C-alpha positions in Angstrom: -18.7 22.6 -38.5 -16.4 21.5 -35.7 -13.3 23.6 -35.5 -10.2 23.0 -33.4 -9.5 25.4 -30.6 -6.7 27.0 -32.7 -9.0 27.4 -35.7 -11.6 29.1 -33.5 -9.0 31.4 -32.0 -7.8 32.4 -35.4 -11.4 33.0 -36.5 -12.0 35.3 -33.4 -8.7 37.1 -34.1 -9.8 37.7 -37.7 -13.2 39.0 -36.6 -12.3 41.1 -33.6 -8.6 41.9 -33.8 -7.3 42.1 -37.3 -7.5 45.3 -39.5 -5.9 46.3 -42.7 -4.9 49.9 -42.2 -1.8 52.0 -41.9 -0.5 52.1 -38.3 2.7 52.8 -36.4 3.6 49.8 -34.2 5.2 49.8 -30.8 8.5 49.1 -32.5 8.2 52.4 -34.4 7.7 50.7 -37.7 4.9 51.5 -40.1 2.6 48.7 -41.1 -0.4 48.2 -43.4 -2.1 45.9 -40.9 -2.8 45.8 -37.2 -3.7 43.0 -34.8 -5.2 44.3 -31.5 -5.2 40.9 -29.8 -6.7 42.3 -26.6 -10.1 42.6 -28.5 -10.1 38.8 -28.7 -8.2 37.9 -25.5 -10.6 39.9 -23.3 -13.7 38.0 -24.5 -14.6 35.0 -22.3 -14.2 32.6 -25.2 -10.9 34.2 -26.4 -9.6 34.1 -22.9 -10.4 30.4 -22.5 -9.0 29.5 -25.9 -5.7 31.4 -25.5 -5.2 30.0 -22.0 -5.6 26.4 -23.2 -3.6 26.8 -26.4 -0.7 28.7 -24.7 -0.6 26.3 -21.8 -0.4 23.4 -24.3 2.4 25.3 -26.2 4.5 25.2 -23.1 5.1 21.5 -23.8 7.4 22.5 -26.7 9.7 24.6 -24.4 11.9 23.8 -21.4 9.8 23.1 -18.3 8.8 26.3 -16.5 7.4 27.0 -13.0 5.7 30.3 -13.9 4.6 32.4 -16.8 5.1 36.2 -17.3 3.0 38.5 -19.4 4.5 41.7 -20.9 2.5 44.8 -20.1 -0.2 45.3 -21.3 -1.2 42.7 -23.9 0.6 39.8 -22.3 -1.0 40.3 -18.8 -4.3 38.6 -19.7 -2.4 35.9 -21.4 -0.5 35.1 -18.2 -3.7 35.1 -16.2 -5.4 32.8 -18.7 -2.5 30.3 -18.7 -2.2 30.4 -14.9 -5.9 29.6 -14.6 -5.7 26.7 -17.1 -2.6 25.4 -15.3 -4.5 25.2 -12.0 -7.5 23.5 -13.6 -5.2 20.9 -15.3 -3.3 20.2 -12.1 0.1 21.8 -13.0 -0.1 25.2 -11.2 1.9 28.0 -12.7 2.0 31.4 -11.1 1.6 34.5 -13.3 3.8 37.5 -13.3 3.2 40.8 -15.0 6.3 42.6 -16.3 5.9 46.4 -16.3 7.4 48.6 -19.0 8.7 50.9 -16.3 9.0 50.5 -12.5 5.8 51.6 -10.8 6.4 55.1 -9.5 4.2 54.8 -6.4 3.1 52.3 -3.8 5.1 49.1 -4.2 7.4 50.5 -7.0 7.5 47.1 -8.5 8.9 46.2 -11.9 7.3 42.7 -11.8 3.9 42.1 -10.3 3.5 38.9 -8.4 7.1 39.0 -7.4 6.6 37.5 -3.9 6.2 34.1 -5.6 9.6 34.4 -7.3 12.3 31.9 -6.2 15.9 32.5 -7.3 16.6 30.8 -10.6 13.0 30.0 -11.2 12.4 29.0 -14.8 9.8 31.3 -16.4 8.2 31.5 -19.9 7.3 34.9 -21.3 3.9 35.2 -23.0 3.5 37.9 -25.7 0.5 38.9 -27.7 2.3 40.1 -30.9 6.0 39.8 -31.8 7.3 42.2 -34.4 11.0 43.0 -33.8 11.3 41.1 -30.5 12.4 44.2 -28.7 9.7 44.3 -26.0 10.2 40.6 -25.3 13.9 40.9 -24.9 13.5 43.9 -22.6 11.0 41.9 -20.5 13.5 39.0 -20.4 16.2 41.4 -19.0 13.8 42.8 -16.4 12.9 39.3 -15.3 16.6 38.4 -15.0 17.0 41.4 -12.8 14.5 40.0 -10.3 16.3 36.6 -10.3 14.3 34.4 -12.7 15.6 32.3 -15.6 13.7 33.0 -18.8 13.5 29.6 -20.6 11.4 30.5 -23.6 8.6 32.6 -25.2 5.1 31.8 -26.4 3.6 34.3 -28.7 0.0 34.6 -29.9 1.0 36.1 -33.2 4.3 36.3 -35.0 4.2 39.1 -37.6 7.1 37.4 -39.4 9.2 40.6 -39.3 12.3 39.4 -37.7 11.2 39.3 -34.0 11.2 35.5 -33.7 14.7 35.3 -35.1 15.9 38.1 -32.7 14.4 36.2 -29.8 15.9 32.9 -30.8 19.3 34.5 -31.5 19.2 35.7 -27.9 19.0 32.1 -26.8 15.3 31.9 -26.2 13.2 29.3 -28.0 9.9 30.7 -29.3 6.6 29.1 -30.1 4.0 31.1 -32.0 0.3 30.0 -32.1 -0.3 32.1 -35.3 1.6 34.1 -37.9 0.7 36.9 -40.2 -0.1 34.2 -42.8 -3.2 33.4 -40.8 -4.5 36.9 -41.6 -2.7 37.7 -44.9 -2.4 34.3 -46.6 -0.7 35.7 -49.8 2.2 37.1 -47.8 5.5 35.2 -48.0 
């Protein structure tokens, strides 16, 4: 059976990343399911698929010159998209946005910052959006280093208000998957 790249990615996420169990999410909320996207993203096939699909999703957003991954789940997404962008002839640098400023060495908040130009348009890449809080914090950190955040691409939108929060902050969002891909009976 020939599957589209998105169908194959969802299949991998179901097999490797999705679990129905009680967990406390990064947002502090309790949930009855968990999606550990890194279990899929860090496979060779998952990395290739997510790079291609997220790169293609950038077409639905204002043009960007770089992508930024939010620590930790978004970092491999940014690397995958940057690699695909090079292969496809539209190079986009990748940045990694730290949760906190590094406390030693370079003391950076954003890795890859030497490639930043003032006002550079950047798209944030997220693995999972729940409340939108980590995405909005990352957007603020990126603004502090002089870039203009022009949108967000998420691998999974849990449909718990995060997309609306991000959009109400003026950032368009594209999600490759939603909780309905894992829990089809959920409204």
